[in-house]
C-alpha positions in Angstrom: 22.0 51.6 -15.1 18.6 53.1 -14.8 17.8 56.9 -14.4 14.5 58.0 -12.8 13.1 61.1 -11.2 11.9 60.8 -7.6 10.2 63.3 -5.2 10.7 64.1 -1.6 8.0 66.8 -0.9 8.9 69.5 1.7 5.2 69.6 2.8 2.5 67.0 2.9 1.1 66.2 -0.6 -2.3 67.6 0.4 -0.9 71.0 1.2 1.2 71.1 -1.9 -1.7 70.2 -4.1 -3.8 72.9 -2.4 -1.1 75.5 -2.9 -0.8 74.4 -6.5 -4.6 74.8 -7.0 -4.5 78.2 -5.5 -1.5 79.2 -7.7 -3.2 78.0 -10.8 -6.4 79.9 -9.8 -4.4 83.1 -9.3 -2.7 82.6 -12.7 -6.0 82.1 -14.3 -7.3 85.4 -12.8 -4.2 87.1 -14.1 -4.8 85.8 -17.5 -8.4 86.9 -17.4 -7.5 90.4 -16.2 -4.5 90.6 -18.6 -2.1 91.4 -15.8 1.4 92.6 -16.8 4.4 90.3 -16.2 2.3 87.2 -16.4 5.1 85.0 -17.8 7.5 85.9 -15.0 4.8 85.1 -12.4 4.1 81.7 -14.0 7.9 80.9 -14.0 8.2 82.0 -10.3 5.2 79.9 -9.4 6.5 76.9 -11.3 9.9 77.2 -9.6 8.3 77.5 -6.2 6.2 74.4 -6.7 9.2 72.5 -8.0 11.1 73.4 -4.8 8.2 72.2 -2.7 8.1 68.9 -4.7 11.8 68.6 -4.1 12.6 66.4 -7.1 15.9 64.5 -7.5 17.5 62.4 -10.2 17.9 58.7 -9.1 20.3 56.4 -10.7 20.2 52.6 -9.9 22.9 50.1 -10.7 20.9 46.9 -11.3 21.9 43.2 -11.7 19.3 41.3 -13.8 18.0 38.1 -12.2 17.3 35.0 -14.2 13.7 33.9 -14.8 13.2 30.4 -13.5 11.2 27.8 -15.4 10.3 24.3 -14.1 10.2 21.1 -16.1 8.2 18.3 -14.5 9.3 15.0 -16.1 6.8 12.1 -15.6 8.7 8.9 -14.9 5.7 7.0 -13.5 4.8 3.4 -14.4 2.3 4.4 -17.1 5.1 6.2 -18.9 6.9 2.9 -19.5 4.5 1.9 -22.3 5.0 2.3 -26.0 7.6 4.9 -27.1 6.9 7.2 -24.2 10.2 6.8 -22.5 12.2 7.8 -25.7 9.8 10.7 -26.3 10.2 11.8 -22.7 14.0 11.7 -22.9 14.0 13.6 -26.2 11.6 16.2 -24.9 13.7 16.7 -21.7 16.9 17.2 -23.7 15.1 19.6 -26.2 13.7 21.7 -23.3 17.1 22.1 -21.7 18.7 23.1 -25.0 15.9 25.6 -25.8 16.1 27.2 -22.3 19.8 27.6 -22.6 19.4 29.6 -25.8 16.7 31.9 -24.4 19.1 33.8 -22.2 18.6 35.0 -18.7 16.5 31.9 -18.0 17.2 29.1 -15.5 15.6 25.6 -15.7 14.9 23.4 -12.8 14.0 19.8 -13.5 11.9 17.6 -11.2 11.2 13.9 -11.9 7.9 12.3 -10.8 7.9 8.6 -10.0 5.3 6.1 -8.7 5.1 2.7 -7.1 8.3 3.0 -5.1 6.6 3.5 -1.7 3.1 3.4 -0.3 2.9 7.2 -0.7 3.6 7.0 -4.4 0.1 6.2 -5.5 -0.3 7.6 -9.0 1.4 10.5 -10.7 1.8 13.4 -8.3 2.9 16.0 -10.8 1.3 19.0 -9.0 2.7 18.0 -5.7 6.2 18.1 -7.3 5.4 21.5 -8.9 4.4 22.9 -5.5 7.6 21.7 -3.9 9.6 23.4 -6.7 7.5 26.7 -6.4 8.2 26.8 -2.7 11.9 27.4 -3.5 11.3 30.0 -6.3 10.5 33.7 -5.6 7.1 34.4 -7.3 8.5 37.4 -9.2 11.0 35.1 -11.0 8.7 32.2 -11.9 8.6 32.0 -15.7 6.3 29.0 -16.1 6.1 25.2 -16.0 6.3 22.5 -18.6 5.0 19.0 -17.8 6.3 16.1 -20.0 3.7 13.5 -19.3 1.2 11.1 -20.8 -1.6 13.2 -19.3 -2.5 10.7 -16.6 -2.0 12.9 -13.6 -3.7 12.0 -10.4 -3.4 15.2 -8.3 -4.7 17.9 -10.7 -6.2 20.7 -8.5 -9.9 20.9 -8.5 -10.0 24.6 -7.3 -7.8 26.3 -9.8 -8.8 29.8 -8.7 -7.2 29.5 -5.3 -4.0 27.8 -6.4 -2.3 31.0 -7.6 0.4 29.2 -9.6 1.6 32.6 -11.0 2.7 31.5 -14.4 1.7 29.4 -17.5 1.5 25.7 -17.1 2.2 23.8 -20.3 1.8 20.1 -21.1 3.7 18.0 -23.6 2.0 14.6 -24.1 4.2 11.7 -24.8 1.5 9.3 -26.1 -0.3 9.3 -29.5 -3.8 10.3 -30.4 -4.6 6.9 -31.8 -3.7 4.7 -28.8 -5.9 1.8 -28.0 -6.3 -0.2 -24.7 -8.4 -2.9 -23.2 -8.6 -3.4 -19.4 -10.5 -5.4 -16.8 -12.1 -3.4 -14.0 -13.4 -5.2 -10.9 -16.5 -3.4 -9.6 -17.2 -5.5 -6.5 -15.4 -8.3 -4.8 -15.8 -9.7 -1.3 -12.8 -9.6 1.0 -13.8 -12.7 2.9 -15.7 -15.9 2.1 -16.8 -18.9 4.0 -14.8 -22.1 3.2 -16.9 -24.4 1.1 -19.3 -21.7 -0.1 -19.4 -19.5 -3.2 -18.9 -15.8 -3.7 -19.9 -13.4 -6.5 -17.4 -11.1 -8.2 -18.7 -8.3 -10.4 -16.4 -6.9 -13.2 -16.6 -5.2 -16.6 -14.3 -4.6 -19.5 -13.4 -1.2 -20.8 -12.0 -0.4 -24.3 -10.4 2.8 -25.7 -10.4 2.9 -29.5 -11.5 -0.7 -29.6 -14.0 -2.6 -31.8 -16.6 -2.8 -29.0 -17.4 -6.5 -29.7 -18.0 -9.1 -26.9 -14.8 -10.8 -25.7 -14.2 -14.0 -23.7 -13.0 -13.3 -20.2 -11.1 -16.1 -18.4 -11.7 -16.4 -14.7 -9.0 -18.5 -13.1 -9.7 -19.6 -9.5 -6.4 -21.5 -9.0 -7.7 -24.6 -10.6 -7.0 -26.3 -14.0 -10.5 -25.6 -15.3 -10.9 -21.8 -15.5 -14.4 -20.2 -16.1 -15.0 -18.5 -19.4 -17.5 -15.7 -19.6 -18.5 -13.6 -22.6 -18.4 -9.9 -21.8 -19.5 -6.9 -23.8 -17.3 -3.8 -23.2 -18.9 -1.5 -20.6 -21.3 -4.1 -19.4 -20.9 -5.5 -15.8 -20.9 -9.2 -15.4 -21.3 -11.4 -12.3 -19.2 -14.5 -11.9 -19.6 -17.1 -9.1 -16.3 -18.5 -7.7 -15.8 -21.1 -5.0 -13.9 -20.5 -1.8 -12.0 -23.8 -1.6 -9.7 -23.3 1.3 -8.7 -21.1 4.2 -6.4 -18.2 3.6 -5.9 -16.5 0.3 -8.1 -17.7 -2.6 -6.7 -15.8 -5.6 -9.0 -15.0 -8.5 -7.6 -13.8 -11.8 -9.7 -12.3 -14.5 -8.1 -12.0 -17.9 -9.1 -10.8 -21.4 -7.3 -11.2 -24.7 -5.3 -8.2 -25.9 -6.4 -5.8 -28.6 -4.3 -5.6 -31.8 -1.6 -2.9 -31.2 -2.9 -1.9 -27.7 -0.6 0.3 -25.6 -0.1 -2.3 -22.9 -1.4 -5.7 -21.8 -0.6 -5.2 -18.1 -4.2 -4.1 -17.3 -5.7 -6.9 -19.3 -5.6 -8.9 -16.1 -7.2 -8.1 -12.7 -6.6 -10.0 -9.6 -8.6 -10.1 -6.4 -8.1 -12.1 -3.2 -10.8 -13.7 -1.1 -9.8 -14.7 2.3 -11.3 -18.1 3.2 -12.6 -18.3 6.7 -14.6 -20.9 8.6 -18.2 -20.2 9.4 -17.9 -21.8 12.8 -15.5 -24.3 14.2 -17.4 -27.3 15.5 -15.5 -29.1 18.3 -16.3 -32.3 20.2 -14.5 -32.4 23.5 -14.5 -35.7 25.4 -13.1 -35.5 29.0 -12.3 -38.5 31.2 -11.1 -38.2 34.7 -11.5 -34.6 36.0 -8.2 -32.7 36.5 -7.1 -29.0 36.7 -6.3 -28.8 33.0 -9.8 -29.6 31.9 -10.9 -26.1 32.7 -8.1 -24.7 30.5 -9.5 -26.6 27.4 -13.0 -25.4 28.1 -12.0 -21.8 28.7 -10.0 -21.7 25.5 -12.8 -23.1 23.4 -15.6 -21.1 25.0 -13.7 -17.8 24.8 -13.9 -18.0 21.0 -17.3 -16.9 19.7 -16.7 -18.7 16.4 -16.5 -22.1 18.2 -19.5 -24.4 18.6 -18.5 -26.7 21.5 -20.0 -30.0 22.5 -18.4 -31.1 25.7 -19.2 -34.1 27.9 -17.3 -35.7 30.8 -17.4 -39.3 31.7 -17.0 -39.5 35.4 -17.7 -43.3 35.9 -14.4 -45.1 36.1 -14.2 -48.4 34.1 -13.5 -50.5 37.2 -16.8 -49.5 38.7 -19.3 -52.1 37.3 -22.4 -52.5 39.3 -24.9 -53.5 36.6 -26.5 -50.1 36.2 -27.7 -49.7 32.6 -25.6 -47.3 30.5 -28.7 -45.2 29.6 -29.3 -44.6 33.3 -25.8 -43.3 34.1 -26.6 -39.7 33.1 -29.3 -37.2 34.0 -30.3 -37.0 30.3 -30.0 -39.6 27.6 -26.6 -38.9 26.0 -26.7 -39.1 22.1 -23.5 -41.2 21.7 -24.6 -42.9 18.5 -25.7 -39.6 17.0 -22.4 -37.9 17.9 -20.0 -40.7 17.0 -21.7 -42.4 14.1 -24.4 -40.3 12.5 -22.9 -36.7 12.8 -19.3 -37.2 13.5 -18.3 -35.9 10.1 -19.9 -32.6 10.9 -17.3 -31.8 13.5 -14.0 -30.1 12.6 -12.1 -31.3 15.6 -12.3 -34.1 18.2 -10.4 -33.7 21.5 -9.8 -36.5 24.0 -8.8 -35.0 27.3 -7.4 -37.7 29.7 -9.9 -40.3 28.4 -9.7 -44.0 29.0 -11.8 -46.5 27.0 -15.1 -47.2 28.7 -18.3 -49.0 27.8 -19.9 -45.7 27.0 -17.8 -45.5 23.8 -17.4 -49.0 22.4 -14.8 -50.0 19.9 -17.1 -49.5 16.9 -17.2 -45.8 17.9 -13.4 -45.6 18.1 -13.1 -47.3 14.7 -15.4 -44.7 13.3 -13.3 -41.9 14.8 -10.2 -43.5 13.2 -12.0 -43.5 9.8 -13.1 -39.9 10.4 -9.4 -38.8 10.8 -8.2 -40.8 7.8 -10.8 -39.1 5.6 -9.6 -35.6 6.6 -10.7 -35.0 10.2 -8.6 -33.7 13.1 -8.0 -35.2 16.5 -6.1 -33.9 19.5 -5.2 -36.3 22.4 -4.2 -34.6 25.7 -2.9 -37.4 27.8 -2.0 -38.1 31.4 -1.4 -41.3 33.2 -4.5 -42.6 31.4 -2.5 -43.2 28.2 0.0 -45.4 29.9 -2.7 -47.7 31.4 -3.9 -50.9 29.8 -7.2 -49.3 28.9 -5.7 -46.2 27.3 -6.6 -45.0 23.9 -3.7 -46.6 22.3 -5.3 -50.0 22.9 -8.3 -49.2 20.9 -8.8 -48.9 17.1 -7.3 -45.5 17.4 -3.9 -47.1 17.6 -3.8 -47.0 13.8 -3.6 -43.2 13.8 -1.6 -42.5 17.0 2.0 -41.5 16.3 3.5 -41.9 19.8 3.1 -45.3 21.4 3.1 -45.4 25.3 5.7 -47.6 27.0 3.6 -48.0 30.1 5.7 -45.7 32.2 4.9 -42.2 33.6 8.0 -40.0 34.3 7.8 -37.8 37.4 10.0 -34.8 38.0 10.4 -31.1 37.2 11.3 -30.1 33.7 10.9 -27.2 31.3 9.3 -28.1 28.0 11.9 -27.6 25.2 11.8 -27.2 21.5 13.4 -30.0 19.5 15.4 -29.4 16.3 12.2 -30.0 14.4 10.3 -27.7 16.8 12.5 -24.8 15.9 11.5 -25.2 12.3 7.8 -26.0 12.8 5.5 -22.9 12.5 3.5 -24.1 15.5 6.4 -23.7 17.9 9.2 -21.8 16.1 8.1 -18.4 17.2 6.5 -19.5 20.5 7.0 -16.7 23.1 9.7 -17.6 25.5 11.3 -20.2 23.3 14.3 -18.2 22.1 17.7 -19.1 23.3 19.1 -22.3 24.8 16.9 -22.3 27.9 13.2 -21.4 27.6 11.9 -18.7 30.0 8.7 -20.4 30.9 7.9 -22.5 34.1 8.3 -26.2 34.8 6.0 -29.2 34.4 6.2 -32.3 36.6 4.8 -35.3 34.7 5.3 -36.9 31.3 3.9 -40.0 29.7 6.8 -42.0 28.3 6.2 -42.8 24.7 8.1 -43.9 21.6 7.4 -41.8 18.5 6.5 -44.1 15.6 5.9 -41.3 13.1 5.1 -37.6 12.8 7.2 -34.7 14.1 8.2 -34.4 17.7 8.4 -30.7 18.2 8.6 -30.5 22.0 10.4 -32.7 24.5 10.3 -33.2 28.2 12.1 -35.3 30.8 15.0 -37.3 29.4 14.3 -35.7 26.0 11.2 -37.9 25.7 8.4 -36.7 23.3 6.1 -34.1 24.7 4.2 -32.8 21.7 3.9 -34.9 18.5 2.2 -33.7 15.3 1.4 -36.3 12.7 -0.5 -36.7 9.4 -2.5 -39.8 8.7 -4.4 -40.3 5.5 -6.0 -36.9 4.8 -6.3 -36.0 8.5 -4.1 -34.8 11.3 -3.4 -35.9 14.9 -1.8 -34.0 17.7 -0.6 -35.6 21.0 0.2 -33.6 24.1 1.8 -36.2 26.4 1.5 -34.3 29.7 -1.5 -33.0 31.7 0.6 -30.3 33.4 -0.1 -27.5 30.9 -2.5 -25.8 33.4 0.6 -24.8 35.4 1.4 -22.2 32.8 -2.2 -20.9 32.9 -1.8 -20.5 36.7 1.4 -18.5 36.3 3.6 -21.1 38.1 7.2 -20.0 38.0 6.3 -17.3 35.6 3.8 -19.4 33.6 4.1 -19.9 29.9 2.3 -19.4 26.6 -0.3 -22.2 27.1 -3.2 -20.4 25.4 -1.0 -19.5 22.4 0.3 -23.0 22.1 -3.1 -24.6 22.3 -4.5 -22.1 19.8 -1.7 -22.9 17.3 -2.1 -26.6 17.7 -5.9 -26.3 17.0 -5.2 -24.1 13.9 -2.6 -26.5 12.6 -5.1 -29.3 12.9 -7.6 -27.1 11.0 -5.0 -26.8 8.2 -4.4 -23.0 8.7 -2.1 -22.0 5.8 0.1 -19.9 8.0 1.0 -22.9 10.2 1.8 -25.4 7.5 5.2 -26.8 8.0 5.6 -27.6 4.3 4.4 -24.5 2.3 5.4 -22.5 -0.7 4.1 -18.9 -0.9 4.6 -15.8 -2.9 3.6 -12.2 -2.3 4.4 -8.9 -3.9 6.3 -6.2 -2.0 6.8 -3.0 -3.9 8.4 -4.0 -7.2 9.5 -7.4 -6.1 7.9 -10.8 -5.7 8.9 -12.3 -2.4 9.0 -16.1 -2.4 9.0 -18.1 0.8 9.4 -21.8 1.4 8.8 -23.4 4.8 10.1 -26.9 5.2 11.4 -29.4 7.8 14.1 -30.5 5.3 17.7 -29.4 5.5 17.7 -27.8 2.0 15.4 -26.7 -0.7 15.4 -26.7 -4.4 15.2 -23.5 -6.5 11.7 -22.3 -7.3 10.6 -22.1 -10.9 8.3 -19.0 -11.4 6.1 -19.1 -14.5 5.0 -15.6 -15.4 1.7 -14.7 -17.1 3.4 -14.6 -20.5 4.7 -18.2 -20.0 8.3 -17.1 -19.4 9.9 -19.1 -16.6 12.4 -17.7 -14.1 14.4 -19.8 -11.6 14.8 -18.2 -8.1 17.3 -19.5 -5.6 16.2 -19.4 -2.0 18.3 -18.6 1.1 17.7 -19.8 4.7 16.6 -16.8 6.8 15.7 -18.8 9.9 15.3 -22.5 10.8 12.8 -24.0 8.5 12.2 -20.7 6.5 13.8 -20.0 3.1 13.3 -16.9 1.1 14.1 -15.4 -2.3 12.9 -12.6 -4.5 12.6 -11.5 -8.1 11.5 -8.2 -9.8 7.9 -8.0 -11.0 7.9 -7.3 -14.7 4.4 -8.7 -15.6 1.0 -8.3 -14.1 -1.1 -11.3 -13.3 -0.8 -14.8 -11.7 2.7 -16.1 -11.2 2.8 -19.9 -10.8 5.5 -21.2 -8.4 6.8 -24.8 -8.2 9.9 -26.5 -6.8 9.1 -30.1 -7.8 7.4 -30.8 -4.5 4.9 -28.0 -4.0 3.0 -25.7 -6.3 1.5 -22.3 -5.5 0.2 -19.2 -7.3 0.9 -15.6 -6.4 -0.9 -12.5 -7.5 1.5 -9.8 -8.7 1.2 -6.7 -10.9 1.9 -3.1 -10.9 3.3 -1.8 -7.7 0.9 1.1 -8.2 -2.6 -0.1 -9.4 -3.8 3.4 -9.8 -1.1 4.0 -12.4 -2.2 1.1 -14.5 -6.0 1.8 -14.3 -5.8 4.2 -17.3 -3.0 4.0 -19.8 -4.2 6.0 -22.8 -2.7 9.5 -23.1 -5.2 12.3 -22.7 -5.1 16.1 -22.6 -8.4 16.2 -20.6 -6.8 16.3 -17.1 -4.2 18.9 -17.8 -6.2 21.2 -20.2 -8.2 23.0 -17.5 -5.1 24.0 -15.6 -3.4 25.1 -18.7 -6.4 27.2 -19.7 -6.6 29.0 -16.4 -2.8 29.8 -16.2 -2.5 30.8 -19.9 -0.7 27.6 -20.9 -1.4 25.0 -23.5 -1.3 21.2 -24.0 0.4 19.9 -27.1 1.3 16.4 -28.5 4.9 15.6 -29.0 4.0 13.4 -32.0 3.2 16.7 -33.8 6.7 17.9 -33.1 8.6 19.7 -30.3 7.2 23.2 -29.9 9.5 26.2 -29.9 10.1 28.0 -26.5 10.0 31.8 -26.5 10.0 34.5 -23.8 6.8 36.6 -23.6 6.1 39.8 -21.8 3.5 39.6 -19.0 0.0 40.2 -20.1 0.4 38.7 -23.6 -0.5 35.3 -24.9 1.7 32.5 -23.8 1.1 29.9 -26.5 0.3 29.4 -30.1 0.6 27.0 -33.0 4.0 25.3 -32.7 5.3 27.5 -29.8 5.0 27.8 -26.0 5.8 30.9 -24.0 7.7 31.6 -20.8 7.1 34.8 -18.9 9.8 37.5 -19.1 9.6 38.9 -15.6 12.5 41.5 -15.8 13.4 40.8 -12.1 16.6 42.5 -10.9 18.7 43.2 -7.9 19.8 46.8 -7.0 23.5 47.0 -6.4 24.0 50.8 -5.9 21.9 54.0 -5.9 23.0 57.5 -6.8 20.6 60.4 -6.1 21.1 64.0 -7.2 18.6 66.6 -5.7 17.5 69.2 -8.2 16.2 71.9 -5.8 18.3 71.4 -2.8 21.4 73.2 -4.2 22.5 76.9 -4.2 22.0 77.0 -7.9 18.4 75.9 -7.6 17.8 78.5 -4.8 19.5 81.2 -6.9 17.2 80.5 -9.8 14.2 80.7 -7.6 15.4 84.1 -6.1 16.2 85.4 -9.6 12.7 84.6 -10.7 11.2 86.5 -7.8 13.5 89.5 -8.3 12.6 89.6 -12.0 8.9 89.5 -11.1 9.3 92.4 -8.6 11.4 94.4 -11.0 8.8 94.0 -13.7 6.1 95.0 -11.1 8.0 98.1 -10.1 8.2 99.6 -13.6 
């Protein structure tokens, strides 16, 4: 209960104050003139003014409201180093116990995590505090205590406008003598041209280290890593090769310091995407047909393709003695293209070509050698392949996987994926291929062949091979055994994915990593390493994952779609993880799910100290002992040696009010009349 005096003036305050001033002035004159009955006049004036003020006694029945304190518990990735987890748990328990002993105080605990989702980049302690404050009335907020290593990534820059409204304290879970060494990549290219070199700039940082030069190991996925001597704080350039298309993973590692807080940031990984400068294509067309334009349009539409295209119009049966050099408007450099500079091309395409005197057997033999040494060739066939002067009856027969029988099948059919085609990346996700019956239009001609090697991934009439992909030596060969693909481009019966199919075939021939039918890859997703195996086989072996520390973990894969197997494992170490299943080997870059968390691991009061200073709080080290929590009245100091203060707000809720007027009763009126009568009586004597 709480008794107070309140006023309900009968007249405006200005009038009452004016009357009071006049009354005081009159009393002063009476004092000066020594008027008789002065005391009675003063009493009458006082009672009159009291009646005008209309005072009353007010009694409130109050219910005290608890003060609310907030504990922000840092559970981010950087807190998992050293003894920080145990210190954090002990501090949280001590805070809860201390608050329970304070009385009239409530504690709300909020945990801060990192690395779980894309939004959790770093320790967002103040975002968590703001969410808690949004649910707390400002008059009840007692203060906040952050149990953290000090590495907070959302500390407010404009403290004056934050209006937190209470002290913010920090309890640091680390130690003052922590040491750490880390690799920081200053500059790294995102892309690089295959066969060229790129420069990566990095430096090494040390906290409480000796400051001596160290040997940094730069691993570019080969058995012979590059070793560079680096002085802490000094940037170093290292040249790395871009050996292949797709991801070229570069890992930079330094040896650990004695007793350092963590070795997770002793490694840094960057990925350089290998791309081709320009794709050089040699397109040789024989008899003109509607599909020839499709090839040309596809290749010319890509600005990164350098196309050399020529068409041989003279049929082989037309022999009239005209010299070969006079058969074209300009002298065609056949020797230069097919002998001297053939190796400069990335892909050779024969489109309905028959052997002719323009390209003698020696040229064909050189093309076969070019493929065996790592080149790529695509044969788009029509009836020409079935004829006696087709390409199979040239030195190219050594690298052709599907041998013609001499027959050409006529009739409508829809190209279908074979069992191998549903596994092969070139056709497995081809638009329109899902289900038993594809949704694309029909073709009407197919060269009958017998597949001698390679993978038949599409079939046509009578389930004969339509698209065959094969490897020969270091190179690759693709055979399209129909010249009817242009029907898809024209939209016949709804058309089909001709452009996408041709693009995928060309990229497979160029050894695009995403289209390899036999591939082992690994990629980090959140806190897991996802391992994927693509294969044409019916089963796969478990994958052995060698972690940066040398520890090996076996991961069993499960089939998720035809030809695609997948497994996962938690990421517990940062750096290169080496994968192998006895057939294929690969490397995967993995590390902290939140790189920002691992950029600085040494505990520091520097980030939290400005906030604590503005709000009246303090930052203390838990290694010095758990400070005592006390309640402090507003306006006083909230911290000291060995203690932290929470604000005692005194907030309450009014349950009932009793009000007793002092000059609104007959007794009060009688007293006022008695005073006036006494004054008149004295005046009349």
